[in-house]
C-alpha positions as CSV (number, residue, x, y, z in Angstrom):
1,M,-177.3,144.7,162.2
2,R,-176.5,142.3,159.4
3,L,-174.0,139.5,158.9
4,K,-171.9,140.1,155.8
5,G,-169.2,138.2,154.1
6,T,-168.4,134.5,154.2
7,G,-165.0,133.5,155.4
8,D,-164.2,136.4,157.7
9,T,-167.7,136.3,159.3
10,A,-167.9,140.1,159.7
11,M,-170.9,141.8,161.2
12,R,-171.7,145.1,159.7
13,L,-173.6,147.8,161.6
14,F,-175.9,149.8,159.5
15,A,-176.3,153.0,161.4
16,P,-176.0,156.7,160.5
17,G,-172.4,157.7,160.2
18,Y,-171.3,154.1,160.6
19,E,-172.5,152.5,157.4
20,G,-170.5,149.3,156.7
21,T,-168.5,149.4,159.9
22,D,-167.1,146.0,160.6
23,M,-167.6,144.0,163.8
24,R,-165.2,141.3,162.9
25,L,-165.2,138.0,164.7
26,M,-161.6,136.8,164.9
27,G,-160.4,133.3,165.1
28,T,-161.3,130.3,163.0
29,E,-163.6,127.7,164.5
30,S,-164.2,129.2,167.9
31,T,-165.5,132.6,166.9
32,I,-166.8,133.2,170.4
33,M,-168.2,136.4,171.7
34,R,-168.0,136.3,175.4
35,L,-170.5,138.4,177.3
36,F,-169.2,140.1,180.4
37,A,-172.3,141.4,182.1
38,H,-173.9,141.0,185.5
39,W,-175.4,137.5,185.9
40,Y,-173.8,136.5,182.6
41,E,-170.0,136.7,183.5
42,G,-168.2,134.6,180.9
43,T,-171.3,133.6,178.9
44,D,-170.5,132.4,175.4
45,M,-172.3,133.5,172.4
46,R,-170.9,131.4,169.6
47,L,-171.4,131.8,165.9
48,M,-172.3,128.6,164.1
49,G,-173.4,127.6,160.6
50,T,-172.1,128.3,157.1
51,E,-174.1,131.3,156.2
52,S,-173.2,132.8,159.6
53,T,-176.7,133.8,160.5
54,V,-177.0,131.8,163.7
55,M,-175.6,132.7,167.0
56,R,-175.6,130.0,169.6
57,L,-176.0,131.0,173.2
58,C,-174.0,128.8,175.6
59,A,-175.4,130.1,178.8
60,H,-176.8,128.8,182.1
61,G,-179.3,126.2,181.1
62,Y,-179.3,127.4,177.5
63,E,-176.6,125.3,175.9
64,G,-176.9,125.3,172.1
65,T,-179.8,127.8,172.1
66,D,-180.2,129.5,168.8
67,M,-180.2,133.3,168.4
68,R,-181.0,133.6,164.7
69,L,-180.9,136.6,162.5
70,M,-184.2,136.7,160.7
71,G,-185.4,138.5,157.6
72,T,-183.4,140.5,155.1
73,E,-184.0,144.2,155.7
74,S,-185.5,143.5,159.1
75,T,-182.7,143.9,161.6
76,V,-184.4,141.5,164.0
77,M,-182.7,138.8,166.0
78,R,-185.0,136.2,167.4
79,L,-184.1,134.3,170.5
80,F,-185.1,130.6,170.4
81,A,-184.8,129.7,174.0
82,H,-186.7,127.6,176.6
83,G,-190.0,129.4,177.1
84,Y,-189.0,132.3,174.9
85,E,-189.6,131.0,171.4
86,G,-189.6,133.9,169.0
87,T,-188.6,136.5,171.5
88,D,-187.2,139.6,169.8
89,M,-183.8,141.1,170.2
90,R,-184.7,144.0,168.0
91,L,-182.5,146.6,166.5
92,M,-185.1,149.3,166.7
93,G,-185.7,152.4,164.6
94,T,-184.2,153.4,161.3
95,E,-180.9,154.1,163.0
96,G,-180.8,150.6,164.2
97,T,-178.9,151.2,167.4
98,A,-181.1,149.6,170.1
99,M,-181.1,146.0,171.1
100,R,-183.8,144.8,173.5
101,L,-183.2,141.6,175.4
102,L,-186.1,139.5,176.8
103,A,-184.4,136.4,178.1
104,H,-183.3,134.7,181.3
105,G,-185.5,136.6,183.7
106,Y,-185.3,139.9,182.0
107,E,-188.4,141.7,181.0
108,G,-188.3,144.9,179.0
109,Y,-190.9,147.6,179.2
110,R,-191.0,150.5,176.8
111,H,-192.7,153.7,177.8
112,E,-192.4,155.8,174.7
113,A,-194.8,158.4,175.9
114,H,-192.8,159.0,179.1
115,G,-189.5,158.6,177.4
116,Y,-187.9,155.8,179.4
117,R,-187.4,152.1,179.5
118,E,-187.4,149.7,182.4
119,Y,-185.7,146.4,182.9
120,R,-186.1,144.0,185.7
121,H,-184.2,140.8,186.6
122,E,-186.3,138.3,188.5
123,A,-183.4,137.0,190.5
124,C,-182.6,140.2,192.4
125,C,-185.9,142.0,191.8
126,S,-184.1,145.2,190.9
127,W,-184.9,147.6,188.2
128,V,-182.9,149.4,185.6
129,R,-184.4,152.5,184.1
130,E,-183.3,154.1,180.9
131,Y,-184.2,157.7,180.6
132,R,-184.2,159.1,177.1
133,H,-183.7,162.9,176.8
134,E,-184.2,163.3,173.1
135,A,-184.1,167.1,173.3
136,H,-180.8,167.1,175.0
137,G,-179.4,164.2,173.0
138,Y,-178.3,161.9,175.7
139,R,-179.4,158.8,177.6
140,E,-179.0,157.8,181.2
141,Y,-179.2,154.5,183.0
142,R,-179.9,153.9,186.7
143,H,-179.7,150.7,188.6
144,E,-182.0,150.9,191.6
145,A,-179.9,148.6,193.8
146,S,-176.8,150.9,193.6
147,D,-178.7,154.1,192.8
148,S,-175.9,154.9,190.4
149,W,-176.1,156.4,187.0
150,V,-174.2,155.3,183.8
151,P,-174.1,157.9,181.0
152,V,-173.9,157.4,177.3
153,G,-170.5,156.2,176.4
154,T,-170.5,152.8,178.1
155,L,-168.2,150.6,176.2
156,M,-169.0,147.2,174.7
157,R,-165.6,146.1,173.3
158,L,-164.6,143.2,171.1
159,M,-161.2,142.3,172.4
160,G,-158.4,140.1,171.4
161,T,-158.2,137.3,168.8
162,E,-159.0,134.2,170.7
163,G,-161.7,135.4,173.0
164,T,-163.2,137.9,170.6
165,A,-165.0,139.2,173.7
166,M,-167.8,141.7,173.8
167,R,-167.4,143.3,177.1
168,I,-170.2,145.3,178.6
169,C,-168.5,147.7,181.0
170,A,-171.6,148.5,183.0
171,H,-172.9,148.3,186.6
172,G,-175.3,145.4,186.8
173,Y,-177.4,145.3,183.7
174,D,-177.4,145.0,180.0
175,S,-176.6,148.2,178.2
176,T,-178.7,147.6,175.2
177,D,-178.1,150.6,172.9
178,M,-174.9,150.3,170.8
179,R,-172.9,152.0,168.2
180,L,-169.6,151.0,166.6
181,M,-166.7,153.2,167.4
182,C,-163.0,153.2,166.9
183,T,-161.1,151.5,164.0
184,E,-158.8,148.6,164.7
185,S,-160.3,146.8,167.6
186,T,-164.0,147.2,166.9
187,V,-165.1,149.1,170.0
188,M,-168.9,149.3,170.5
189,R,-170.1,152.2,172.5
190,A,-173.5,152.7,174.0
191,S,-174.9,155.8,172.5
192,D,-177.9,157.6,171.1
193,S,-178.4,157.8,167.4
């Protein structure tokens, strides 16, 4: 996921079938992506800087924290946060559709051999498990607290002009795997590659 352009501060997602798709941040100075997710309702993720490579996270106890795009070809975002220096938010694989968040009490565990991923939030001690069904081409998420499943297709939408919100329409966890869908309003949809 690379930041391209200068004035318009467009984010382009390099994924199969979506080469060069724009995730455009609207507005002038604000350029705020608002994260609507469990435990992070209304959290601001603000783009700063001239080269547009730095995302500033204005969150609980993380005012002005840098989320910096590092490397050229490497699609890795590093989180420079209290106690999490150099933590990876990595767009994994050649398709570049997965983002893994290790911050604010979240721990991510990958179990490639077993085909699932687990996430735990320290505050509520609940687990989210992501089951990968490569053969069947879909992915499922379950939150233990509610025992509910969220299938592929969860929307992450950039809305409006002033807010430029990225909304995670999910049950109580971060849906990490994304792909750009739609044309005008830059809808991001959780999906397999």
